[in-house]
C-alpha positions as CSV (number, residue, x, y, z in Angstrom):
1,X,13.4,6.0,7.1
2,X,15.1,3.3,5.1
3,X,15.0,-0.3,4.0
4,X,12.7,-0.1,1.1
5,X,13.6,1.4,-2.2
6,X,11.1,2.5,-4.7
7,X,13.8,2.8,-7.3
8,X,13.5,-0.7,-8.7
9,X,9.8,0.0,-9.4
10,X,10.7,3.3,-11.1
11,X,13.4,1.6,-13.3
12,X,10.8,-1.1,-14.2
13,X,8.4,1.6,-15.3
14,X,11.0,3.4,-17.4
15,X,12.0,0.2,-19.2
16,X,8.5,-0.5,-20.3
17,X,7.7,-0.6,-24.0
18,X,6.8,2.5,-26.0
19,X,3.0,1.9,-25.6
20,X,3.3,1.9,-21.9
21,X,5.6,4.9,-22.0
22,X,3.0,6.7,-24.0
23,X,0.4,5.9,-21.4
24,X,2.7,7.4,-18.7
25,X,3.1,10.5,-20.8
26,X,-0.7,10.8,-21.2
27,X,-1.2,10.6,-17.4
28,X,1.5,13.2,-16.8
29,X,0.0,15.4,-19.5
30,X,-3.2,15.4,-17.6
31,X,-1.3,16.4,-14.4
32,X,0.3,19.2,-16.3
33,X,-3.1,20.5,-17.5
34,X,-4.5,20.3,-13.9
35,X,-1.4,22.1,-12.5
36,X,-1.9,24.9,-15.0
37,X,-5.6,25.3,-14.2
38,X,-5.3,25.0,-10.4
39,X,-2.1,27.0,-10.2
40,X,-3.6,29.8,-12.2
41,X,-0.5,30.2,-14.5
42,X,1.2,28.4,-17.4
43,X,4.5,29.9,-16.2
44,X,6.4,27.5,-13.9
45,X,8.2,30.5,-12.3
46,X,4.8,31.6,-10.9
47,X,3.3,28.1,-10.3
48,X,5.1,25.8,-7.9
49,X,2.7,22.9,-8.6
50,X,3.5,23.1,-12.3
51,X,7.2,23.2,-11.5
52,X,6.9,19.9,-9.6
53,X,4.9,18.2,-12.3
54,X,7.5,19.3,-14.9
55,X,10.2,17.8,-12.7
56,X,8.2,14.5,-12.6
57,X,7.8,14.6,-16.4
58,X,11.5,15.0,-16.9
59,X,12.3,12.2,-14.4
60,X,10.1,10.0,-16.6
61,X,12.0,11.1,-19.7
62,X,9.2,13.1,-21.2
63,X,10.7,15.3,-24.0
64,X,10.8,19.0,-23.4
65,X,8.7,19.8,-26.5
66,X,6.0,17.4,-25.3
67,X,6.0,19.1,-21.9
68,X,5.7,22.5,-23.6
69,X,3.0,21.3,-25.9
70,X,0.9,20.1,-23.0
71,X,1.3,23.3,-21.1
72,X,0.4,25.5,-24.1
73,X,-2.6,23.3,-24.8
74,X,-3.8,23.6,-21.2
75,X,-3.3,27.4,-21.3
76,X,-5.2,27.9,-24.5
77,X,-8.1,25.5,-24.0
78,X,-10.7,27.2,-21.8
79,X,-13.1,24.3,-22.6
80,X,-10.8,21.6,-21.4
81,X,-12.3,18.8,-19.3
82,X,-12.7,19.6,-15.6
83,X,-10.8,16.8,-13.9
84,X,-11.8,15.8,-10.4
85,X,-9.3,14.4,-7.8
86,X,-10.6,11.2,-6.3
87,X,-8.9,8.8,-3.9
88,X,-9.9,5.2,-3.4
89,X,-8.7,2.9,-0.6
90,X,-9.0,-0.8,-0.3
91,X,-7.5,-4.2,0.4
92,X,-5.7,-6.7,-1.7
93,X,-4.9,-10.4,-0.9
94,X,-3.9,-11.1,2.7
95,X,-4.8,-7.7,4.0
96,X,-2.4,-5.8,1.7
97,X,-3.3,-2.1,1.6
98,X,-3.8,-0.2,-1.7
99,X,-4.4,3.5,-2.3
100,X,-5.5,4.7,-5.7
101,X,-5.4,8.3,-6.8
102,X,-7.4,9.3,-9.9
103,X,-8.0,12.3,-12.0
104,X,-11.3,11.9,-13.8
105,X,-14.0,13.7,-15.8
106,X,-16.4,10.8,-15.1
107,X,-16.7,9.7,-11.5
108,X,-19.0,6.8,-12.2
109,X,-16.7,5.3,-14.9
110,X,-13.6,5.6,-12.7
111,X,-15.4,4.1,-9.6
112,X,-16.6,1.1,-11.7
113,X,-13.2,0.4,-13.2
114,X,-11.4,0.7,-9.8
115,X,-13.9,-1.6,-8.1
116,X,-13.5,-4.1,-11.0
117,X,-9.7,-4.1,-10.6
118,X,-10.0,-4.9,-6.9
119,X,-12.7,-7.5,-7.4
120,X,-10.7,-9.3,-10.2
121,X,-7.7,-9.5,-7.8
122,X,-9.9,-11.0,-5.0
123,X,-9.7,-7.7,-3.0
124,X,-12.3,-5.0,-2.2
125,X,-12.6,-1.3,-2.1
126,X,-13.1,0.1,1.4
127,X,-14.2,3.3,3.0
128,X,-12.2,6.5,2.9
129,X,-9.4,6.4,5.5
130,X,-9.5,2.6,5.9
131,X,-5.8,2.1,4.9
132,X,-4.3,5.6,4.5
133,X,-3.4,5.7,8.2
134,X,-0.9,2.9,7.3
135,X,1.1,5.3,5.1
136,X,3.0,8.5,5.5
137,X,2.7,11.3,3.0
138,X,6.2,12.4,2.1
139,X,8.1,14.2,-0.7
140,X,10.5,11.7,-2.1
141,X,13.5,12.5,-4.4
142,X,15.5,9.6,-5.9
143,X,19.0,9.9,-7.2
144,X,20.4,7.1,-9.4
145,X,23.9,6.2,-8.3
146,X,24.8,5.5,-11.9
147,X,23.9,9.1,-12.8
148,X,25.5,10.7,-9.8
149,X,29.3,11.0,-9.6
150,X,29.5,13.1,-6.4
151,X,30.1,12.2,-2.8
152,X,27.3,10.7,-0.8
153,X,28.0,12.7,2.3
154,X,28.0,16.0,0.3
155,X,24.7,15.0,-1.3
156,X,23.3,14.3,2.2
157,X,24.4,17.7,3.5
158,X,23.1,19.5,0.4
159,X,19.7,17.8,0.9
160,X,19.5,18.5,4.6
161,X,20.7,22.1,4.2
162,X,17.9,22.5,1.6
163,X,15.3,21.4,4.2
164,X,15.1,17.6,3.7
165,X,13.9,15.5,6.6
166,X,15.8,12.4,6.0
167,X,18.3,10.8,3.7
168,X,19.0,7.1,3.0
169,X,21.4,5.2,0.8
170,X,20.0,2.1,-0.9
171,X,21.8,-0.4,-3.1
172,X,21.5,1.5,-6.4
173,X,20.1,4.9,-5.3
174,X,20.0,7.7,-2.7
175,X,16.6,8.6,-1.4
176,X,15.8,12.0,0.0
177,X,12.6,12.6,2.1
178,X,10.8,15.8,2.8
179,X,7.5,17.0,4.3
180,X,4.9,17.6,1.5
181,X,5.1,21.3,2.3
182,X,8.9,21.5,1.8
183,X,9.1,19.2,-1.2
184,X,8.9,21.9,-3.9
185,X,11.6,24.1,-2.3
186,X,14.0,21.1,-1.6
187,X,13.5,19.7,-5.1
188,X,14.2,23.1,-6.7
189,X,17.4,23.6,-4.6
190,X,18.7,20.2,-5.7
191,X,17.9,20.9,-9.3
192,X,19.8,24.2,-9.1
193,X,22.7,22.3,-7.5
194,X,22.8,20.1,-10.6
195,X,21.7,16.9,-8.8
196,X,20.2,14.4,-11.4
197,X,16.9,13.1,-10.2
198,X,15.5,9.7,-11.3
199,X,12.2,10.4,-9.4
200,X,10.7,13.4,-7.7
201,X,7.2,13.5,-6.3
202,X,5.0,13.6,-3.2
203,X,4.1,10.0,-2.5
204,X,2.6,7.7,0.1
205,X,5.2,5.6,1.9
206,X,4.0,2.5,3.8
207,X,4.9,2.3,7.5
208,X,5.1,-1.5,7.3
209,X,5.1,-4.0,4.5
210,X,3.1,-7.2,3.9
211,X,4.9,-10.2,2.4
212,X,3.0,-12.5,0.1
213,X,4.1,-16.1,-0.2
214,X,1.1,-17.8,-1.8
215,X,1.4,-17.8,-5.6
216,X,-2.4,-17.1,-6.0
217,X,-2.1,-14.1,-3.7
218,X,0.8,-12.8,-5.7
219,X,-1.0,-13.3,-9.0
220,X,-4.1,-11.7,-7.7
221,X,-2.5,-8.5,-6.4
222,X,-0.5,-8.3,-9.6
223,X,-3.7,-8.5,-11.6
224,X,-5.2,-5.6,-9.6
225,X,-2.1,-3.4,-10.0
226,X,-1.9,-4.1,-13.7
227,X,-5.5,-3.2,-14.3
228,X,-5.2,0.0,-12.3
229,X,-2.0,0.8,-14.2
230,X,-3.8,0.4,-17.5
231,X,-6.6,2.7,-16.5
232,X,-6.3,6.2,-18.0
233,X,-8.1,7.8,-15.0
234,X,-5.7,6.4,-12.5
235,X,-2.7,8.6,-11.8
236,X,-0.9,6.9,-8.9
237,X,-1.2,3.6,-7.0
238,X,0.4,3.0,-3.6
239,X,0.6,-0.3,-1.8
240,X,2.4,-2.0,1.0
241,X,3.1,-5.3,-0.7
242,X,6.7,-6.3,-0.2
243,X,7.5,-7.1,-3.8
């Protein structure tokens, strides 16, 4: 499994301005709250889902005190909003596939906003399952070559010994893939081995990619992705556009 690195996109997100960074922190804060509630514990030692979200928060440079504050708030707030997981699937220009994962306390608001983002980009929301078959759900751990001074073969063996499915070397990063079920254990083993992680999450990886050459198509899909990115209810967006 190689040939397409998500690292450039992660770098782009990290280099955004402070306002955008604050929005990312807000979304991860919501994930932390849900992980505490659904995992039944504010102690990461007893809540693997919470451990994974904390790792994602750290990979996005969220300060430790901000992480702790979000966890304590979730633990102490019995009246916190009940967030619902909703997944939308649809098409962008030229048959590009887009999956949107949301956490919302208002299903109607989120559905309207997501539909509007697709419509503005000349796409449309489809039925559940209409594009998800084009993606594989995998755990993905990304190691920035600039932050890692070890040997690539040793890293690969460490990852495979921990239970990883696949390992690939890209231009500026190493990518480690796991099954969704093994992700938490593999990530924890790598963390304990002192491996720096630029990204660590369960994600949807396209089986094939669609190249867009028409400037209007590119502008339209970018409009959809930007609108979805700006929506507080939207947690993750996956697509098969070959950027």
